C-alpha positions as a printed Julia matrix, in Angstrom:
222×3 Matrix{Float64}:
  14.48  -20.7    11.65
  13.94  -18.66    8.59
  12.13  -15.99   10.42
  13.87  -13.37   12.66
  14.04  -14.15   16.3
  15.45  -11.66   18.89
  15.38  -12.04   22.7
  15.32   -8.78   24.3
  15.9    -7.89   27.97
  13.65   -5.48   29.84
  16.33   -3.01   29.48
  15.87   -3.1    25.61
  19.15   -4.81   24.99
  19.58   -7.87   22.74
  20.27  -11.04   24.71
  20.21  -13.38   21.89
  19.66  -13.16   18.02
  19.34  -15.86   15.48
  21.16  -16.08   12.07
  18.25  -14.63   10.09
  17.96  -11.6    12.32
  21.49  -11.11   12.37
  21.65  -11.02    8.61
  18.95   -8.33    8.48
  20.75   -6.26   10.92
  23.64   -6.23    8.61
  26.2    -7.39   11.17
  28.53  -10.17   10.68
  29.15  -11.38   14.29
  26.48  -12.3    16.78
  28.64  -10.91   19.51
  28.38   -7.47   18.1
  24.77   -7.49   18.24
  24.37   -9.03   21.58
  24.16   -6.33   24.26
  23.1    -3.62   21.79
  19.68   -1.98   22.1
  17.1    -3.46   19.81
  16.43   -0.1    18.41
  20.04    0.61   17.65
  19.88   -2.42   15.2
  16.39   -2.48   13.86
  14.85    1.02   14.1
  15.58    4.17   12.0
  17.35    6.95   14.0
  14.5     9.33   13.43
  12.13    6.92   15.07
  14.11    5.7    17.88
  12.97    8.11   20.52
   9.5     7.11   19.87
  10.29    3.36   20.11
  12.18    3.83   23.32
   9.16    5.83   24.73
   6.76    3.06   23.74
   8.92    0.25   25.0
   9.23    1.84   28.51
   5.52    2.57   28.55
   4.83   -1.2    28.01
   6.68   -2.12   31.35
   6.32   -4.27   33.45
   3.92   -6.42   31.59
   5.1    -6.0    27.99
   1.93   -7.41   26.5
   2.08   -9.03   23.05
   1.92   -6.67   20.1
   2.79   -6.27   16.46
   4.03   -3.65   14.09
   5.98   -2.97   10.92
   8.94   -0.83   10.31
  11.45    0.12    7.64
  15.11    0.9     8.44
  18.56    1.14    6.97
  20.8    -1.71    8.31
  24.65   -1.7     9.08
  25.4    -2.53    5.48
  23.29    0.44    4.16
  20.42   -1.92    2.97
  16.92   -0.83    3.42
  14.84   -3.52    5.09
  11.22   -3.66    6.15
  10.21   -6.16    8.78
   6.89   -7.21   10.19
   7.38   -7.87   14.09
   5.32   -9.69   16.66
   6.49   -9.62   20.26
   5.53  -11.42   23.39
   6.76  -11.52   27.05
   8.71  -14.17   28.66
   7.95  -14.81   32.29
   9.71  -16.51   35.08
   7.96  -18.97   37.64
   6.68  -16.05   39.66
   5.02  -14.49   36.5
   7.44  -11.67   36.2
   8.62  -10.54   32.82
  12.14  -11.36   32.27
  12.61  -10.59   28.6
  10.67  -10.13   25.34
  10.85  -12.44   22.35
  10.41  -10.56   19.16
   9.67  -12.55   15.96
  10.09  -10.97   12.58
   9.19  -11.5     8.89
  11.32   -9.82    6.3
   8.85   -8.25    3.9
  11.31   -5.87    2.1
  10.77   -7.34   -1.23
   6.96   -7.08   -0.94
   7.22   -3.5     0.28
   9.46   -2.58   -2.55
   6.97   -4.06   -5.09
   4.18   -2.14   -3.39
   6.35    1.33   -3.56
   7.12    0.55   -7.26
   3.36   -0.22   -7.98
   2.45    3.14   -6.13
   4.89    5.16   -8.21
   3.6     3.55  -11.43
   0.14    4.36  -10.44
   0.85    7.9    -9.6
   2.8     8.31  -12.83
  -0.26    6.91  -14.79
  -2.55    9.29  -12.89
  -0.4    12.25  -13.91
  -0.29   11.14  -17.5
  -3.97   10.7   -17.74
  -4.79   14.02  -16.19
  -2.55   15.68  -18.55
  -3.56   14.15  -21.93
  -6.12   15.99  -24.15
  -8.0    12.72  -24.73
 -10.78   11.63  -22.35
 -10.01    8.77  -20.03
 -12.29    7.15  -17.46
 -11.04    4.43  -15.01
 -13.61    1.88  -14.15
 -13.55   -1.19  -12.0
 -14.45   -4.68  -13.29
 -18.08   -4.04  -13.09
 -18.06   -0.76  -15.19
 -18.33    1.51  -12.05
 -16.25    4.74  -12.28
 -13.55    4.57   -9.58
 -14.16    6.88   -6.67
 -11.46    9.43   -5.91
 -10.91   10.99   -2.54
  -8.04   12.2    -0.17
  -7.23    8.63    0.67
  -7.38    7.43   -3.14
  -6.42   10.55   -5.22
  -5.77    8.47   -8.39
  -7.93    9.41  -11.35
 -11.39    8.31  -11.91
 -12.48   10.49  -14.89
  -9.74   12.71  -16.04
  -9.68   16.42  -16.52
 -10.54   16.3   -20.19
 -13.46   14.19  -19.58
 -14.67   16.4   -16.72
 -14.28   19.46  -18.85
 -16.02   18.06  -21.8
 -19.13   16.72  -19.87
 -19.11   19.13  -16.93
 -19.32   16.5   -14.24
 -17.4    16.99  -11.05
 -15.51   14.28   -9.23
 -17.99   13.61   -6.55
 -20.81   13.21   -8.96
 -18.9    10.54  -11.04
 -17.09    8.41   -8.41
 -19.01    5.22   -7.7
 -21.46    5.78  -10.66
 -21.85    3.22  -13.5
 -20.47    4.22  -16.75
 -23.4     3.05  -18.46
 -25.58    5.51  -16.54
 -23.9     8.15  -18.61
 -24.87    6.65  -21.86
 -27.98    8.05  -23.54
 -28.72    4.67  -24.94
 -26.89    1.32  -25.37
 -29.67   -0.68  -27.15
 -27.29   -3.07  -28.86
 -25.1    -3.42  -25.84
 -21.87   -2.46  -27.47
 -20.77   -0.25  -24.68
 -21.41   -2.96  -22.04
 -19.74   -5.47  -24.16
 -16.58   -3.39  -24.6
 -16.27   -2.98  -20.9
 -16.66   -6.73  -20.35
 -14.02   -7.42  -22.9
 -11.51   -5.16  -21.0
 -12.53   -6.69  -17.69
 -11.54  -10.15  -19.08
  -8.0    -8.8   -20.09
  -8.8    -7.83  -23.75
  -9.0    -4.67  -25.65
 -12.3    -3.73  -27.26
 -13.09   -2.22  -30.71
 -13.98    1.35  -30.95
 -17.41    2.21  -29.79
 -19.39    5.31  -30.51
 -21.44    6.49  -27.69
 -23.53    9.57  -26.91
 -22.89   10.48  -23.3
 -25.05   12.76  -21.12
 -23.3    15.91  -19.85
 -23.98   17.5   -16.52
 -26.18   20.31  -18.0
 -28.37   17.72  -19.78
 -26.86   18.13  -23.31
 -25.47   15.12  -25.25
 -21.89   14.72  -26.39
 -20.81   11.99  -28.86
 -17.44   10.18  -28.19
 -15.51    7.45  -29.88
 -13.79    5.32  -27.4
 -12.34    1.92  -26.66
 -11.88   -0.14  -23.38
  -8.53   -1.65  -22.36
  -7.28   -3.42  -19.32
């Protein structure tokens, strides 16, 4: 099977393991894995005590469950696995072992981390540049920023120029800040970027927090 399969005894020790799971563990020989505690093969040392406590807390029923974890295997490779576990019962209904099936999502997690780093770097750059920058969604709404999503919506230069604060901008349509857009140039520029293109420069008068008007020359890019 291409997915990981591990049969675990109620003592937490590996009874059987398929080729895919053995490869992820970093071991070469199945016999080296058999008899080892599951957490010794697939859980980071710093997380093992918590894993052991959770495992014993599930006894004696060991109900089905799922989780995701990242660990360093015997070859020194970092792997991220999505696990789903279910109990195996005998004829009397007693749990005799647990089957844990896993999906190696290491590459996907690596791409997610790379994207997070790229976004963090972009946020840092946007906050530090002297030019104004406002990040919109495809509908032209200024992206909200909070503790869970700290990435830039309107950058520091824009906030200082117009006097708006984060909570006053997030979730607001960029068009609402425009004093007028009778010819629709601003809306058209945003639509071009939403479709993957780069707009021509647009001159707009934007309303500041104190009611004054500031003129900006800007363009929209995806």
